[in-house]
C-alpha positions as CSV (number, residue, x, y, z in Angstrom):
1,X,19.9,-134.3,57.7
2,X,22.5,-133.5,55.6
3,X,20.8,-133.6,52.7
4,X,19.2,-129.9,53.8
5,X,22.3,-128.6,54.7
6,X,23.3,-127.9,51.0
7,X,20.0,-125.9,50.3
8,X,20.4,-123.8,53.5
9,X,24.0,-122.9,52.7
10,X,23.3,-121.8,49.7
11,X,20.6,-119.8,50.4
12,X,23.0,-118.0,53.6
13,X,25.3,-117.2,50.9
14,X,22.7,-115.7,48.5
15,X,21.6,-113.5,51.6
16,X,25.4,-112.7,52.4
17,X,26.0,-111.7,48.7
18,X,22.6,-109.5,48.7
19,X,23.7,-107.9,52.3
20,X,27.4,-106.9,51.2
21,X,28.1,-104.4,49.0
22,X,31.2,-102.8,47.8
23,X,31.0,-98.5,46.2
24,X,34.0,-97.4,44.6
25,X,35.5,-93.9,45.1
26,X,33.2,-92.3,42.7
27,X,29.9,-93.9,43.5
28,X,27.8,-93.0,46.5
29,X,24.6,-95.5,47.3
30,X,21.2,-94.0,48.7
31,X,19.5,-96.4,51.0
32,X,15.7,-96.8,51.2
33,X,14.6,-99.2,54.1
34,X,10.8,-100.2,53.4
35,X,10.5,-97.3,51.1
36,X,11.9,-94.6,53.5
37,X,14.8,-93.2,53.4
38,X,17.6,-93.8,55.4
39,X,20.5,-92.0,54.2
40,X,23.7,-91.9,51.9
41,X,26.4,-94.8,51.9
42,X,30.1,-95.2,50.8
43,X,32.2,-95.3,49.4
44,X,33.8,-98.7,50.4
45,X,32.0,-101.8,52.1
46,X,28.6,-101.4,53.1
47,X,26.5,-103.5,54.6
48,X,22.2,-104.1,54.0
49,X,19.5,-105.7,55.1
50,X,18.3,-107.7,51.8
51,X,14.7,-107.7,51.1
52,X,14.2,-105.1,53.8
53,X,16.9,-102.4,52.3
54,X,17.3,-101.1,48.7
55,X,20.4,-99.6,47.7
56,X,20.4,-97.1,44.1
57,X,23.9,-96.2,43.1
58,X,24.9,-93.1,42.2
59,X,28.0,-91.8,40.2
60,X,29.7,-88.6,41.3
61,X,31.7,-88.0,38.1
62,X,31.7,-85.5,35.8
63,X,28.6,-86.6,32.9
64,X,28.7,-85.4,29.4
65,X,25.6,-85.4,27.5
66,X,24.8,-84.3,24.0
67,X,21.6,-81.5,23.4
68,X,20.1,-82.5,19.9
69,X,20.3,-80.2,17.5
70,X,17.4,-77.8,18.6
71,X,15.2,-75.6,15.6
72,X,15.8,-72.2,17.1
73,X,14.5,-68.5,15.6
74,X,16.9,-65.9,16.5
75,X,15.7,-62.8,17.3
76,X,16.5,-61.0,13.9
77,X,13.9,-63.7,12.6
78,X,16.5,-66.3,11.1
79,X,15.9,-69.8,11.5
80,X,19.0,-71.8,12.6
81,X,19.9,-75.0,14.0
82,X,21.9,-75.5,17.0
83,X,23.4,-78.2,19.1
84,X,25.5,-78.3,22.5
85,X,27.2,-80.1,25.1
86,X,26.3,-80.0,29.0
87,X,28.9,-81.3,31.5
88,X,27.9,-81.4,35.0
89,X,27.7,-83.8,37.9
90,X,25.9,-84.8,41.0
91,X,26.6,-83.0,44.3
92,X,23.7,-84.4,46.6
93,X,22.7,-87.9,45.7
94,X,20.0,-88.1,47.8
95,X,18.6,-85.0,46.1
96,X,19.2,-86.4,42.4
97,X,17.5,-89.6,43.6
98,X,14.6,-87.8,45.5
99,X,13.8,-84.8,44.1
100,X,13.2,-86.2,40.5
101,X,12.7,-89.4,39.2
102,X,15.8,-89.2,36.5
103,X,18.0,-86.5,37.1
104,X,19.7,-87.6,33.6
105,X,17.2,-86.6,31.4
106,X,15.5,-84.0,33.6
107,X,19.0,-82.1,32.9
108,X,19.1,-83.1,29.2
109,X,15.4,-82.1,28.7
110,X,16.1,-78.2,31.1
111,X,19.4,-77.7,28.6
112,X,16.7,-78.4,25.5
113,X,14.4,-75.8,26.5
114,X,16.8,-73.5,27.9
115,X,19.1,-73.3,24.6
116,X,15.6,-72.4,22.7
117,X,14.8,-69.7,25.1
118,X,18.4,-68.6,25.2
119,X,19.4,-68.0,21.8
120,X,15.9,-66.6,20.7
121,X,16.8,-64.1,22.6
122,X,20.1,-63.4,20.6
123,X,20.8,-62.0,17.6
124,X,22.5,-64.0,14.5
125,X,25.5,-62.2,14.7
126,X,25.5,-62.6,18.5
127,X,25.0,-65.9,18.4
128,X,28.4,-66.4,16.1
129,X,30.6,-63.6,17.4
130,X,30.0,-63.8,21.1
131,X,29.8,-67.9,21.9
132,X,31.4,-67.7,25.2
133,X,28.9,-65.2,26.5
134,X,26.1,-67.4,25.4
135,X,28.0,-70.5,26.5
136,X,28.0,-68.6,30.3
137,X,24.7,-67.6,30.2
138,X,23.3,-71.0,29.2
139,X,25.3,-72.6,32.3
140,X,24.5,-69.8,34.9
141,X,20.6,-70.6,33.8
142,X,20.9,-74.8,33.7
143,X,23.0,-74.5,37.0
144,X,20.0,-72.4,38.9
145,X,17.2,-74.5,37.6
146,X,19.2,-78.1,38.4
147,X,20.3,-76.8,41.9
148,X,17.3,-78.3,43.6
149,X,18.2,-81.7,42.4
150,X,21.4,-81.8,43.5
151,X,23.2,-81.1,40.5
152,X,25.6,-79.0,39.5
153,X,26.3,-77.4,36.0
154,X,30.2,-76.9,35.4
155,X,30.1,-75.8,31.5
156,X,27.8,-75.8,28.6
157,X,29.1,-75.5,24.9
158,X,27.3,-74.7,21.9
159,X,29.2,-76.9,19.5
160,X,27.7,-76.2,15.7
161,X,25.2,-73.6,14.1
162,X,23.9,-75.0,11.1
163,X,22.7,-71.7,8.6
164,X,20.4,-71.9,5.7
165,X,22.5,-71.8,2.8
166,X,21.2,-68.5,1.6
167,X,22.1,-67.0,5.1
168,X,25.6,-68.9,4.5
169,X,25.7,-66.8,0.8
170,X,24.5,-63.5,2.6
171,X,27.3,-64.0,5.3
172,X,30.2,-64.9,2.7
173,X,28.9,-61.7,0.2
174,X,29.3,-59.7,3.6
175,X,32.8,-60.9,4.1
176,X,33.6,-60.5,0.7
177,X,32.4,-56.9,1.1
178,X,34.2,-56.4,4.1
179,X,37.5,-57.4,2.8
180,X,37.5,-55.2,-0.4
181,X,36.5,-52.4,2.0
182,X,39.9,-52.7,4.2
183,X,42.0,-53.3,0.9
184,X,41.1,-49.6,-0.5
185,X,41.2,-48.3,2.7
186,X,44.9,-50.1,3.2
187,X,45.2,-48.6,-0.4
188,X,44.0,-44.9,0.2
189,X,46.1,-44.9,3.1
190,X,49.1,-45.8,1.4
191,X,48.8,-43.3,-1.5
192,X,48.0,-40.6,1.0
193,X,51.4,-41.5,3.3
194,X,53.3,-41.6,-0.2
195,X,51.7,-37.9,-1.4
196,X,53.0,-36.4,2.0
197,X,56.8,-37.9,1.1
198,X,56.7,-37.0,-2.6
199,X,55.7,-33.4,-1.2
200,X,58.6,-33.3,1.6
201,X,61.0,-34.2,-1.1
202,X,59.7,-31.8,-3.6
203,X,59.8,-29.3,-1.1
204,X,63.7,-30.4,-0.2
205,X,64.3,-30.6,-3.8
206,X,63.1,-27.2,-4.5
207,X,65.5,-25.3,-1.9
208,X,68.5,-26.7,-3.6
209,X,68.7,-26.6,-7.6
210,X,71.7,-29.0,-7.6
211,X,69.7,-31.3,-6.0
212,X,67.6,-31.4,-9.5
213,X,70.6,-31.9,-11.3
214,X,71.7,-34.8,-9.1
215,X,68.3,-36.3,-9.4
216,X,68.4,-36.0,-13.0
217,X,71.4,-37.5,-13.5
218,X,70.8,-40.3,-11.4
219,X,67.4,-41.1,-13.2
220,X,69.9,-41.5,-16.5
221,X,72.3,-43.4,-14.9
222,X,69.4,-45.9,-13.6
223,X,67.9,-45.6,-17.2
224,X,71.1,-46.5,-19.1
225,X,71.4,-49.6,-17.0
226,X,68.6,-50.8,-18.9
227,X,68.7,-52.6,-22.2
228,X,67.3,-49.7,-24.3
229,X,68.3,-49.2,-27.9
230,X,67.8,-45.1,-28.5
231,X,66.8,-42.7,-25.4
232,X,65.8,-39.1,-26.1
233,X,65.9,-36.9,-22.8
234,X,65.7,-33.0,-22.7
235,X,68.6,-31.3,-21.1
236,X,67.7,-28.8,-18.3
237,X,69.7,-25.6,-19.2
238,X,70.3,-25.5,-15.8
239,X,73.4,-28.1,-17.0
240,X,74.4,-26.0,-19.8
241,X,74.8,-22.4,-17.8
242,X,78.4,-23.0,-16.8
243,X,79.5,-23.9,-20.2
244,X,77.5,-20.9,-21.8
245,X,78.7,-18.4,-19.4
246,X,82.4,-19.7,-20.0
247,X,82.4,-19.7,-23.8
248,X,80.8,-15.9,-23.6
249,X,83.7,-15.1,-21.4
């Protein structure tokens, strides 16, 4: 009789081990009893009926999934490849198991189709310059579609937009033309401001003849500081007028 004790004890240990489950803080267990939904369990130590009950663990942590590159034709008929990343988490473990067969795969497929649909309604310039707006739109649409599955999509980020080589060259030429235009505008504004200041200076100097003479002498001083050989300047008659008047007297 003692020989049968060990197999029986071994079987009892196996049954107890399969009946006792430990779920971490971020895990929940969905229990089915003979195929019928019993409810949600966890976290901590839970006990199920072996063979009769089946426990499916569900993680409540944020899941990050990459959306593979998708071929997208924008609203202005530009073919691009776009990939993205989706951040979501399970809010209702029971719905995530009962309402959909594989919530990870389903969410990924929903993100791919939504990405093609939304970007197909946007222009290329909007795709490149208004990334935040498109991300918010993607997050809202995917979240509404996955809500019946107990899934909450917290964020969607478009990571990379792969443009054709011809389009990259066209954008580079456009950017170069824009920089040239800005440089010409800035130069023209500088010339206009300089001409205004020169006009104001000429008006002030024109009211005072002595100012013209002082400016002439200042110019001579500046040129004399340079290492030049021979300089010939016309002397204004206003500088010689006092000497001529004294000689005539």
